[in-house]
C-alpha positions in Angstrom: -11.5 6.3 -5.5 -12.4 7.7 -2.1 -10.3 7.2 1.0 -13.1 5.1 2.5 -13.1 2.9 -0.6 -9.3 2.6 -0.6 -9.1 1.7 3.0 -11.9 -0.8 2.6 -10.1 -2.5 -0.3 -6.9 -2.6 1.7 -8.6 -4.1 4.7 -10.5 -6.7 2.7 -7.5 -7.9 0.7 -5.3 -7.9 3.8 -7.9 -10.0 5.6 -7.9 -12.5 2.7 -4.1 -12.5 2.8 -4.0 -13.1 6.5 -6.6 -15.8 6.4 -4.6 -17.7 3.8 -1.4 -17.2 5.9 -3.1 -18.4 9.0 -3.8 -21.8 7.4 0.0 -22.4 7.0 2.4 -23.7 9.6 5.9 -22.4 10.1 7.6 -25.1 8.0 5.3 -24.3 5.1 6.1 -20.6 5.5 9.8 -21.2 5.7 10.1 -23.7 2.8 11.7 -22.2 -0.3 9.4 -22.1 -3.3 9.7 -21.1 -6.9 12.8 -18.9 -7.4 14.1 -19.8 -3.9 11.8 -17.4 -2.0 9.9 -18.7 1.0 6.6 -17.3 2.0 8.5 -15.6 4.8 10.4 -13.7 2.1 7.0 -12.8 0.5 5.8 -11.4 3.8 9.0 -9.3 4.1 8.5 -8.2 0.4 4.9 -7.0 1.1 6.0 -5.2 4.2 8.7 -3.3 2.3 6.2 -2.0 -0.1 3.8 -1.0 2.7 6.6 0.8 4.5 7.4 2.7 1.3 3.8 3.8 1.0 3.9 5.1 4.6 6.8 7.3 3.6 4.9 8.6 0.5 1.7 9.4 2.6 3.6 11.0 5.4 5.8 13.2 3.2 2.9 13.9 0.8 5.6 13.4 -1.9 6.9 10.8 -4.2 9.8 9.8 -1.9 11.3 6.5 -0.8 14.0 4.0 -1.6 16.4 4.6 -4.5 15.4 1.0 -5.5 12.2 2.3 -7.1 14.3 3.5 -10.0 15.7 0.0 -10.5 14.2 -2.6 -12.8 11.5 -4.7 -11.0 13.5 -7.9 -10.9 16.6 -6.2 -9.5 14.5 -4.3 -6.9 12.7 -7.5 -5.8 16.0 -9.4 -5.6 17.5 -6.6 -3.4 14.5 -6.7 -1.1 14.9 -10.5 -0.9 18.6 -10.3 -0.1 18.0 -7.7 2.6 15.5 -10.0 4.3 16.4 -13.6 3.6 18.4 -14.1 6.8 15.8 -12.6 9.1 13.8 -14.9 11.4 10.2 -15.6 10.8 9.4 -14.1 14.2 11.2 -10.8 13.2 9.5 -10.6 9.8 6.0 -11.3 11.4 6.6 -8.7 14.1 7.6 -6.1 11.5 4.6 -6.9 9.4 2.4 -6.6 12.4 3.8 -3.2 13.2 3.9 -1.7 9.7 0.4 -2.6 8.5 -1.5 -0.7 11.3 0.9 2.2 10.8 0.0 2.2 7.1 -3.7 2.3 7.8 -3.2 5.1 10.3 -1.2 7.2 7.9 -3.5 6.6 5.0 -6.4 7.7 7.1 -4.9 11.2 7.4 -5.1 11.7 3.6 -8.1 13.4 2.1 -10.1 12.3 -1.0 -8.7 15.3 -2.8 -5.1 14.4 -1.9 -5.6 10.8 -3.1 -6.9 12.0 -6.5 -4.5 14.9 -7.2 -0.8 14.1 -8.1 0.0 17.8 -7.7 -0.4 17.4 -4.0 2.6 14.9 -4.0 5.7 16.7 -5.3 7.7 14.6 -7.7 4.7 12.5 -8.7 4.1 12.5 -12.5 0.9 14.4 -13.4 -0.6 11.4 -15.2 -0.5 9.3 -11.9 -3.0 9.2 -9.2 -1.8 8.8 -5.6 -4.5 6.4 -4.7 -3.5 4.1 -7.6 0.2 4.1 -6.5 -1.0 3.1 -3.0 -3.4 0.5 -4.3 -0.6 -1.1 -6.4 1.6 -1.4 -3.4 -1.1 -2.6 -0.9 -4.3 -4.4 -1.8 -3.4 -5.2 -5.4 -0.1 -6.4 -4.2 -1.7 -8.6 -1.5 -3.9 -10.2 -4.2 -0.9 -10.7 -6.5 0.8 -12.8 -3.8 -2.3 -14.5 -2.5 -1.8 -17.4 -4.9 1.7 -17.8 -3.4 0.1 -18.4 0.0 -2.6 -20.7 -1.4 0.1 -22.7 -3.2 1.9 -23.0 0.1 -1.0 -25.1 1.5 -0.5 -27.8 -1.2 
């Protein structure tokens, strides 16, 4: 995976995500869905992961929240709890700030860095940095795109 391909995948999946989100009004975004999460909570969840990838890319190391070591459900619940009382305006503003920063930071990485875990201290040698980024950006957007689409119904 080249940097150009990674960034193109991120931009396309994010455009799809934002197009689906644009079709929803605030009451739909704020309405609790399955498990009690609203789409606002999903936006905050996505933004948390993007922010974590900014840290990895800036540090050129496997760094970030201690929550990465937690089981997935516990981590997701903690992210939810830390954001559930925030306003939609605040969550949208943060998302609007973090995403461009993510693209800017990822653009500083080389193709070699994205393919070589040795260039990211602490990263297991059987991982690929681009794959970690993909899982927490465009693959993650696509995972939650169905949540947005269901919000329209």
